[in-house]
N, C-alpha and C positions, 0 to 999 in steps of 0.2 A: 502724685501725692506729695513727693518730696519738694517739688516746686511750690506747691500750695503752702506747705509748712515753712519753706524759706521766705515766701512772701508775707506770711503771717508774722514771722519773727521780725522781718524788716519793718512792718507796720507798727508792731508793738515797740520796737526799738526807737522809732521816731516819736512815740508818745511818752517815752521815758527819757530821763537825762541825767547828766552829771552837773551841768551848770545851766541855770535858767536861760531861756531865750531872751528875756528882758534884762536890761542893765540893772545891776545892783552894786552897791558899795560895800565890800566886805574885806576882811583880813582874817587869816586863820592859820591853824596848824593841824596837820593830820598825819595818819600813819597808814601806809599801804603794805599789805602783806606781800612779802617777797621783794619789796622796793625800799622800805624804810621810811624815814621822816619826810614830810612834805610841808612846805610853806606855800600858802596860796593867798590870792587876793583878786578882787575884781573891782572895776569902777565903770561908771557911765562916762562916756567920752563927751567933751564939751562941744562937739560939732554934731549936727543932725542934718545931713543932706536931704533935701526935699521933705523935711519933717520926720525922717525915720530915726528912731532912737538907736544909738550905737553904744557898744560896750566892749570892754577888754577884760578877759580873764587870764591870769598868769599863775602858773604852778611850777615850783622848783622842787625836784625830787632829789634828796640827798640820801643815798643808800647807807645802810648801817656800816659798811666797810669803808666809806668815805673815799673810795677809789674812783668813783664815777659820779657825774652830776648830769641831770637831765632838766632842761628848761622847756616848758610848753606854754604857748600863748594862743588864745582864741579871740579873734576879732569878730564881733557879731553885729548884725543889723536886724533889728526886730521889725520885719516887714508887715506882719499881720498881728498887731498887739491885742486885738479885742474880739477874738472868735469865741463862740460859746458852744460847748459840748455837754449836753445833759446838765445844764445849769452850772457848769464849771467853766472858768475862764481859761482859754487856751491861747498861747502866744506861739507864733511860728516865725522863723526867720532864716537867715543864711549865715553860716559861719566859715571863717577861714582860719585854720590853725597852722602854726609854725612850731616845730620842735627841733631841739638839738641835744644830742647825747654825746658826752665826752668819750665814752668807750667806743672806739672806732670812728669817732667824729661823724656820726650819722645825722644828717639833716633831713627833716620831713616837712611836707607841705600838703595840706588836704583842704578840700572845699566841699561843703555839703549843708544839708538842712539841720536846723536846731529847733526844738519844740519843747514847750513847757505846759503842763496841765496843773493849774492851781487847785489844790484840794483843801478842805478845812484844816487849818493849822500847818500847811506845808505845800510842797510842790513836787511833782514828778517830772523829770526833764530828760532829754536825750539829744545826742549828736551823732551823725553818721556822715563821714567824709571820705571821698575818694581822692587819691593823690599819690605822691611818691614818698618813700622813706627807705632808701636802699633798694629801690625797685618799686613797681606798682604796688599800692598798699591800700587797705581799708582801715580807717580810724573810726572808733566808736566810743561812746560814753553813755552809760545808763546809771541812774541813781535817783535819790530823793533827798529832800530837805524837810526837817521839822523845825518850824520857826518858834522860838521861845524868846521873844523880844527882850533884849537886844542881841541875842545870840541865836545861832542856828546849828543844829546837828545834821551833818551830811553823811550819807553812806553812798557808795557807788562802786562801779567797776568800769574799766575801760581797756583799751588796747595797751595802755601803759602799765597797768597793775590789775591783778585779779580781784582785789577787794580793797576798799579804802574807807576809813572812818575819819571824820574831821569835825572840829569845833570852830565855828566862824563867828566873828563879831560883825554886826551890821551897823552901819552909821548912815 
């Protein structure tokens, strides 16, 4: 029963996200509980190998004590941009994240699936990656966005913070 529950949590985690699987151009500011102020942005990359859309998401976490800084970047390829699930658009792809934390000089690298489900007025997205960060590690991100053109309200959680709320400008 525990294995079935773990599998269910994994499947739900892949359907939820922190950054959409598809490339977007954004810039914003957020606050993470226990982590402090966050500056974030994303952009579609100018190259698309074999016609695959690519994007880059960057997040800089500046804690309230200003004694540590963490930088996180996710390079993503939108491999399946036009799937349909119950009349909703689903995008799925592959993400490679790289992170660096100045406390202890910890470097991380993870590879895994990225998925986004577009719902009316927003999107639910997720990322799950296996890799290293001071040893073998699992990275994850779950969250949602509410689009209020030209801004978006984002809430999420990840392995980097327990809860985050952000305001993003879309261009």
